[in-house]
N, C-alpha and C positions, 0 to 999 in steps of 0.2 A: 789683484784679478789671479781668475781664476789658472790653473797652470793646463794646458795642454801637451799632448805627446810631440804635436808639432814643434811647441814652443820651446819644451826640453830637448828634441833633437836639434833644435837648432841652437841652444845654449852648450851641448853636447858638441855639437861642427864646431864651434867658434874654439871651444875650449881646446880641441884635439888637431883645430889646423893649427895652434899657434906653437903647440909640445906636443912632446911622445907620452902617450898614457903612461906610462912610467913618472912623468916628471908635472902630470893631470892628474892625477888618478881621484887624490882627495877632494879635486874641487870637482870631478864628475858624481865622485860619491855624494856630495854636499846636492850638486844638483838633483840630483833623485831622491835624495833624502826629503829635501822642498816637495819637491812631488809628488812622493808618497802622503803629505799630510793632506793632500789636496783630494775630499772625500768624493769629488766628481769626479775626477782621474781617474779614482780606482772606480766606479759604479761604470764608468761608460766605456772603460777598456780592461775592466778583469771580474765580466761579468759570468755567473755560474753559467755551467758547463754541462752537456747532459753527461750521463754516464756511459762510457767510453770513447767521448769526444776526446780528442787530444787534450792535454793540460796545456800545451805551449801553441801560443801564434803568435807570429810575426806581425808587429803593430807598426814599424817603421825601419827602411832600409835606406843608409843614405845609397846614392849614387855614385859619390866622386868618394870618399872615403871609406867605404865598406862597412861599418858599422850598425847595427842594429839592436832597436827596443822589443823584446820580448816581453806578451804576457803568461803567466804560468799561474794556472790555477787549478788545484790539486784537490777532489773531494774525495775526504780521509785521509787515511793515514799514507805514507810511501817515504820509501827509503830507497836512496842508490849507494850501490858500492864506487870505491875509491873511483875519482875519474881525474882528467884535466882537459882543457879544450882544445887539446892539440896548439897549432900555430898561433891559436886564439887569446885572448884575456875575456873577464867576463869581472862583470857587479851585478851582484845578487844584490835585489832592495826587496827587504821585508813591507807588504802592505800589511797582509790582515794574518793572523794565527803567529805560532813560532816554527822556525826548525831550527834544529841541533845540527851545527855545520862541527863535523871534523877537518881537521887538516893531517895531510900526510907527509914523511919525507921519503924521500927515494933511499932505497938501501942497495939496492942493486938494477943497476941502468940494463937497458937489453929490449927482447921480448919473450915474455912479458917484464914488464917493470915490476918491481917488487918494491914494496912501501910498509911502512909502521908508521901508526895512526902518532901525531904526536902531541897534538892538543883539541878540545873538545868547547863549544861555545855556543851560546844563541844567541840567533838573528830574533830582532823581536820588532813589531811594526814601528817603521821610521828608519829601523839602522840598514846599510850601505855598506857594502866588504868587496874590496877589489881582492880577485883572485888571478896572478899577473902568467903570463906565458910560460906552461910548464906547472902551474903551479897544483895540487893534488888536493882535491876535497873529497869528503862525501856528506849529503843533507840529509837528514832524517825527521818526517815530518811526524808527529803524532794524532795529528788531526787534521780538520780542511785548512788549506794554506794559499794566499794567494802573493804574488811578486812581480816584481817588473826584474827583468833582468836584459843588463845590456851587454850586448856580446861586441868584439873586436873584428868578428866576421860573422858572417851567418852560419851560426855550427852544424848546419843542413849540410852543408858543402866542405865541411873541415873534417879530417883524418885523425882519431884521436889515438892515444896511445892506449894498447894492452894492459891492463893494471891490475895487480893481484896482492893481493895481503901478506906478507913476507908470514 
């Protein structure tokens, strides 16, 4: 059966209704990984974007639990500095291309938060990775990529920390 954003959202809603994300993150990541293997889902929800068009699009936002599923399409290389998702968590699901992801450790809390790089790894197509509340990370893409990101809350409405590499 083909996967749709709606049935992915329904599966995530069941999981999050039963347990807090910290207890069901592996199951949500597995659901995202399964969805990433559906070529039609990727083609329908992560289409080419025009130059200058914002790379992030909210595909689904749950009216009760607040989580959302976003599609990200990056044309060409992109790199973000270390950041968190404020009071939210996120799951990055790599659909097309690869992302070099780095995890950072907080060495000095405050404003700004100072961090040092702890490890770097690659997200390949089909990989889904959970970043808990407060987890600091940074993505680097050397070419065009597409991903699905599940956010615990719509990050358009979340204040993030001021983070700088130490």
